[in-house]
N, C-alpha and C positions, 0 to 999 in steps of 0.2 A: 478393768472390766466394767467401768461405769456405763458404757453404752449397752452392755448386756442387760444390766438391771433396768435401764430405761425401756428397752425393747420388751424384756420379760414382763415388767409391770404393765405395759400397754397390752400385751397379748393376754395376760392373766385377767386384766380388767375386762377385755372383750369377751374372754371365755366365761367369766363370772356372769356378765350380762346375758350371754346366750344361754348358758346352763340355767341361770336363775329364771329367765323368762320361760324356757322350755320346761324346767322342773315345776315352776309354779302352775303353768297351764296343765301339765300332766297330773300334778297333785290335785288341782281343783276338779279335773275330769274324773280321776279315780275316786275322790271323795264323793262326788255327785253320783257316780255309778254305784258305789258301795251303798249310799243312802237309798238310791233308787231300787237296788236289789232288795234291801231290807224291807222297803215299803211294798214291793211286789210280793215278796215271800209272805209278808204279813197278810196282805189282801187275799192271796191264794188260800192260805191256811184258814183265814177268817171265813171266806166264802164256803170252803169245804165244811167247816164246823157249823156254819150257819145253816147250810142245807141239811146236814145231819140232825141238827137241833130242831129244824122245822118238821122233819119227818117224824122225829121222836115225839114232838109236841102233838102232832096230828094223830099218831097211832097210840101213844102211851100216856100222853098228858104232859103238863108243864114240869112235873117233878122229874120225869125221865129226861126231858131236854136239859134241865139244869144239871142233873147228875152226869149226863153225857159231857157237858162242858167242864164240869169239875174233874171227871176222869181224864179228859184231854189235858187239863192244866197240870195234873199230877205227873203225867208222862213227859211234859216239856220242862226243861231245866232253864233255858235261856229266855223263854217267853212266858209271861203271865197271862193266862186266859180266864176271862170272867164273863158271867152272864149278867147283863145290866138291864134294868127296867126303869125307864124314865118316869113311869107313873108311880113307882114304889120308892118312897123317900128313905127307906131303911139303908143302913150303911153297907149291907152285904150286896145290894143291887144298884147302889148309886154309882154313876160314872166318875172316873177320876178327873175328867175334864169338865169344867163348868158347862151346864146345859145350854147357856146362851151362845156358846161357841160351836154347838152341834146342830145347827139349823138344818144342815144337809142331811144328817142322819135321821132327823125327825121327818124329813121329806122322803125317806126311803132310799137315800144314797149313801155310798161309803164315804168315810172321812178318815184322814190320817194327819195328826198334828204332833208337833214336838213340844214337850213340856219340860219344866225344870223343877226338881225337888228343892226342899229347903236347904239341903246341904250342897246345892249347886250342881248335882248330877242331872244330866239330861237323859230323857227317854222318849221314845216314839210310841204314841198311842193310836191304834187303828180300830175303827168301828165299822162293823158290817151288819146292816139291819137284818133282822129275822122276821119273816112274815108269819105272824101268829094271829090268834083271835084277840090279842091284846091291842089291836088297832095301831100297829107300827110303833109301839112304845118299847119294844125289846130289841136288843142288839148284842152281838158277840164283841167283847173288848179284848184286844190283844195289845199288851204293853211290853216293850223291849228296851233295855238299857242301851244307850249310845256309847258306853265305855269301849265297846269293841271298835266303834268308828274312831274314837280318839286314839286307841292303841294302834289301829291301822294307820292313822295319820302320823303318829309319832314314828312308827316303823318306816313309813315312806320318806319322812324328812331325814331320818338317820341314814337311810339307804342313799338318798340324794347327796348328803354331805360326804359320805364315804366315797361315793363315785367321783364327786368333784375333787376331793383330796387326792385320790389316786390319779385323776387326770392332771392335776396341778403338778404333782411330783413327777409323774412320767413325762409330761410335756416339758417341765423344767429341765429334767436330766437330758432329754433328747435335744432340747434347744441349746443347753449348755455345751454339749458335745459338738454339735454342728457349728454353733457360734464360735467356739474356741478354734475350731479347725479352719473354718472358711472365712471368718471375719476378724477375730481377735489376733491370730498369728500374723496375717498379712498387715493389719494395722500397726502392730508392734514393729514389724519390719520397716514400714513406711516412716514411723516416728523415729526409729533409730537412724534410718538413712537421712532423714531431714536434719537431724542433729549433726550427723557426720558431714553433710553438705555445708551446714553452717560453719563447721570447723575447717572446711577446705578440702574434705575428702570427696573428690568428684569421680571416683571409680564407678563405672556402670555395673555394679555387682548385685543389684537387687533381683532376687529370684522368686517369682510368684508363678506357680504353674496353673494351667487351666486356660479357659477362653472367656472368662467372665470379665466384669468391669475392673476388678482388682488387677488381673493380669494385664489388661490394657493400660491401667495406670502405671504399673511397674515398667512396662515397655516405654511409656512416655517419659517417666523419670530417668530411665537409663539413657534414652535418647537425649534428654535435656542435659544430663551429666556429661555425655560425650561432647555435645555442642559447647557447654560451659568450659570443659577441659581444653577444647581446641581454642576457644576464645581467650582463655587465660594464658595459654602458651603463646598465642599471638600477641596478647597484651604484654606479656613479659618481654618478648622480643622487642615490641614497640617501645616499652619503657626503657629497656636497655639502650636502645638507639637514642631515645630522648635524653636519657641521663648522660650518654656519651656526648651528645650535641650540647647539652647544658654545661657539662664540664668544659667542653671546648669554649663555649661562650663565656663561662666564668673565668677561664684561663685568659681569654682575650680581654675581658674586662679588667682582670687583675693586671695584665700587662699594660692596658691603657691607663689604669689608675697609677700603676708604678711609673709609667711614663710621665703623667701629669705631676705626680709627686717629685719625680726626679727633675723635671723641667722647672717646677716651682722652687725646689731646693737650690737647683743650680742658679736660678734667677735671683733668689733671695740671698744665697750665701756667696754668690760670685762677686758681687760688688764689695762687701766688707772684706772678703779675702784678698781681692785685688788691692784694696786700700792698704790692708795690713802688709801685703807683700811689697808694695811700693815704698811704704814708710820704713819697712825693715831694710830695704836696699839703701835708702838714703842714710839711715843710721850707720850701716856697715861701710858706707863710702868714706866716713871719717872726715868729711869736709864740712860738716854742720857745726854751727855754733851751739853753745849749751842750751840757749833758749829754744833753738830750733829742734834740738834733740828732745827737750821736754814736750814741745808741741807734738812731735811725731809720736812720742810715747802716749800722750793723752789721746791722740786719734786712734792709735792701735788699741788702747783700752776700750774706747767707745765702740769700736767695731767688734771687738771680742764680746762685749756685753750684748751687742745686737745679735751676734751669732748664738749666744747662750739663750737669748730671749726666743729666737726662732726655734731652737731645739726643744726648749721647754713647751712651747706651743704645740710642736709636733708630738711630744710625749703626751700632753694632755688630750690631744685629739685621738691618739691611738689607745690610751689607757684611761678610761673614765672611771671614776670612783663609784662604788655601790651607793644607791640612793638611801638617804636617811630621812624618811618622810616624817612629818609632824604637821598638825594643823597650824596654818599660818594666816595672819591678817595681811593680805596682799597690799592693801593701801598703806599700812605701816611699813612693809618691806620696800615699796616703791619710794616712800618718803625718805627712808634711810639711804637709799641709793642716790637720790637727788641731793640730799644733804652732803653725802660724801663727795659728789662731783660738783658741789656748789662753787668752789674756788676755780675749778677748771672752766666752768660755764661763765663765771664772772670775767675771767680773762678774755674769753671769746665773745663777750658782750651778748651772752645768751641767757634768757630768763626761762624759768620753768612755770608750767601751769598744769595742775592736776585736776582731772575731771572724773568724778566717781558717781555712779548711779546708786543712790540710796546707800543702805548698809549691806555690805557683801559678807556673807558668812565665810569663816576660815576654810581653806581648802588644804588637802594633804599634799605637801610638796617638800622637797629638800631645800631648806632656806638658803644655804650657801650656794648651791648650784643655780637656783633660780635667780638669786641676786647677781650671780656672774652673768647670766643671760641678759637681765635688765641693764646691768652696768655696761655691757658690750654695746647694746642697741642705743642706749642714751649717749654714750661716748661717741659712737659713730654719728649720731644726729648732731652733736655739738661740732664735731670736726667737719660735717657737711655744710654748716652755716658759716661761711667765711665772713659774711657781712653782719653776723649776729642775727638776733630775732627771738622768737618764742618757740620753745620746744614743749609740745603738749603730750602729757601721758594720761590716757583715759582708761578707766576700768569699768567693765559692764558684764553682766551675765546674759548670755545669748544661747539660743537653741540652734545647734548646727549639726550637720552630718559630716563625719570625718572623711577626708578624701580617701577614695578607694573602698569605702564601706557601703554595704547595701542595706544596713540596718536603719532603724528609725533615728530621728534627730535626738540629740542629747544636750544637756546643759554644759556649757563651757564658760570659763572665765576668760574674757578677751582683754588683753593688756595692749593698748595701742600706743606706740611711740611715734609721734608725727613731728617731722622737722619742717623747716622753711628753706631748705637748701635748693640746689638746682635740679633735684630729681635724678632718677636713674633711667638711662635709655632702655627702651624695650628689649633690645638685643642682649643686654647685660642681665636682665632679670632672672633668666633661667640658669645662670651660672653663679649666682650670688653665694650659694651655700656649698660650692665645690671647694675642696682644699686648695690653698695657695692662690685662689682667685681673688684679686683685689683691684679696686679702681683708684686706690690712693697712690700718691707719689712714692717712688722707690725710697725705702728707708723709713717710711711712716707706718707700715703695717706688715704683718706676716701673711695675711690671707687665710688665717685659720680661725679667726674669732667667730665668724658667722657659722662656719661648719661645726665648731664645738657647741655653739648655742643651739643650733638646730638639733644636734644629737642629744643634748640634755633634755630639750622639750619633748623629743620623741620618746625618750626613756620614761617620761612622765605620762605618756599616753596622749600627747598633743601634737601640735605642729605649728609652724610659723608661716603666715601669709605676708605677701608684700604688695602694696598698692603704690603706684608712682606714675606721675606724668612729668615729662621734662619741663622745668621751669616752675613747677608747683610743689616741689618737695617730695618726700617719700614717707610712707607710713608702714612700719613693721608691726604685725599683729601676732602676739603670742596667745595661742589658744590652749588653755589648760583644763582638763576635765574637773568638774566639781566633785565627783566621787573618786575614791581611790582606784587606781588602775592597776590590775594584777598583771 
């Protein structure tokens, strides 16, 4: 009901401003009217008494005029009536208002002023001149307390506040009833429906009666739900078709992969099996000398080891170990690999050169698996340089965008293994990381090394690039993220 309080507060503020302005204007008007009536009443009474006093003065003398005013004062309870003589300084006939403020009275005109007593009480004093032989020095003084005006003012304010309170309560109750019925309940229904739509309930069951904007909104939401429901059903059908097509495509890819694996295995295992079969037949023939039998047994053992090596490579390709990351100094790791392959390189007349850009911070990798990747690439480089040469390993931090990513560039450690071999033909580059694909002579490789290396780098959140031109060697670039990849 937060909306109700906002609307109610706004309406009450508007009502307060209207009632306050109207009440203040009415209050000021009533007070002015009350004061005006008091002044008029005093003047009328004063004129009447003044006329009577003048007549008594003329016919019976001053004492009778003064007695007449005293008798009138005795009869009035709310107004004090006195005979004043501006020429007589005695207290009985002196005016309550200083003479300097009564210039109009001395000129024979009426005057009414508001005075304040020492205790703060206000009263109105009215003077009506009396034409006597005292040469305009006498007047009738009427003084009346303004406490009645204050009481009237207090009563008017209380009446205004009570009226405002009744209006606030009555309008609040009326507003609450209509707000709850025509606004709150439909809004609660809309909120509940919105939540259910978010949870997937698209049934067009919103019921708001009437012909106002809420009813139109309910009809619009119901129409939207019907359209969304139809779209969802169509999307489900389309997704089912796509999933079926994707499954067919995956099945075809699995068959194609299985075919390549089978062809590769047949190619790799066929030769050693043929050799083993041929040597076994020679041994069974019984016509071999002892040294020939030993030679055949040795060849059979070598081919069996070759088959075992192929099977181990296939198992490593299909079952990779879980990564055991830890911060590693990649320059030290590369140096360990080069030291391990130093004797192999020396036999192939290959020397190593390490190029490192400044000091590179340790990065989170599995040292054994990354060492396997670097070993594989360095060993491939050595084997590619039949005439020897220099194999360069470079390390640098570069900002790159991961292939297939639409995000910003990130920092990667690039490990470049560059040989001086004959290079790789362009038509072979896209097949380098496929299982059992190899450009080496039969018996010198399984065709799984690069596939395993690429998989390890992928699990680390990176990838391997290849740059090569025929006759200018090849460069394999291992790209590893500087931050841990989840």
